[in-house]
C-alpha positions as CSV (number, residue, x, y, z in Angstrom):
1,M,-121.2,-51.3,62.6
2,S,-118.0,-52.3,64.6
3,T,-115.3,-54.6,62.8
4,P,-115.4,-58.1,64.3
5,N,-113.0,-58.7,66.8
6,F,-110.8,-61.3,65.2
7,S,-107.3,-62.5,66.3
8,K,-104.5,-60.5,64.2
9,T,-102.1,-62.8,63.3
10,E,-101.2,-61.9,59.6
11,R,-98.8,-58.8,58.4
12,I,-99.7,-56.8,55.5
13,D,-96.4,-55.0,54.2
14,V,-97.0,-52.2,51.6
15,R,-94.7,-50.0,50.1
16,A,-95.5,-46.1,49.2
17,S,-94.4,-43.0,47.8
18,L,-93.7,-40.5,50.9
19,P,-96.9,-38.4,49.8
20,V,-99.3,-41.4,49.8
21,K,-98.2,-42.2,53.2
22,Q,-98.2,-38.5,54.6
23,L,-102.1,-38.4,53.0
24,L,-103.1,-41.9,54.4
25,Q,-101.8,-40.7,58.1
26,E,-103.5,-37.7,57.4
27,A,-106.7,-39.7,56.5
28,A,-106.5,-42.2,59.3
29,R,-105.9,-38.9,61.9
30,A,-109.2,-37.2,60.6
31,C,-110.8,-40.4,61.2
32,H,-109.8,-40.7,64.4
33,K,-107.9,-44.4,63.5
34,N,-104.0,-45.3,63.1
35,V,-103.1,-46.3,59.3
36,S,-103.5,-50.0,60.1
37,E,-107.2,-49.3,61.4
38,F,-107.8,-46.9,58.6
39,L,-107.0,-49.3,55.7
40,L,-108.8,-52.3,57.1
41,S,-112.0,-50.4,57.5
42,S,-112.7,-49.6,54.0
43,P,-112.5,-53.3,52.8
44,T,-114.7,-54.1,55.9
45,K,-117.3,-51.5,55.2
46,I,-117.8,-52.3,51.5
47,S,-117.6,-56.1,52.1
48,S,-120.6,-55.9,54.7
49,T,-122.8,-54.1,52.7
50,E,-122.7,-56.2,49.4
51,S,-123.7,-59.3,51.9
């Protein structure tokens, strides 16, 4: 299922340790996404399956 194409007007800042940042970057790369897409894809999938 694809993510709805909403206008991106809001920003979320996240602070993480270097190892966590690297882990997120590697996981995103493995999914062929950038970190923002990766971080936003999990809650979107969860919310769409709980509806």
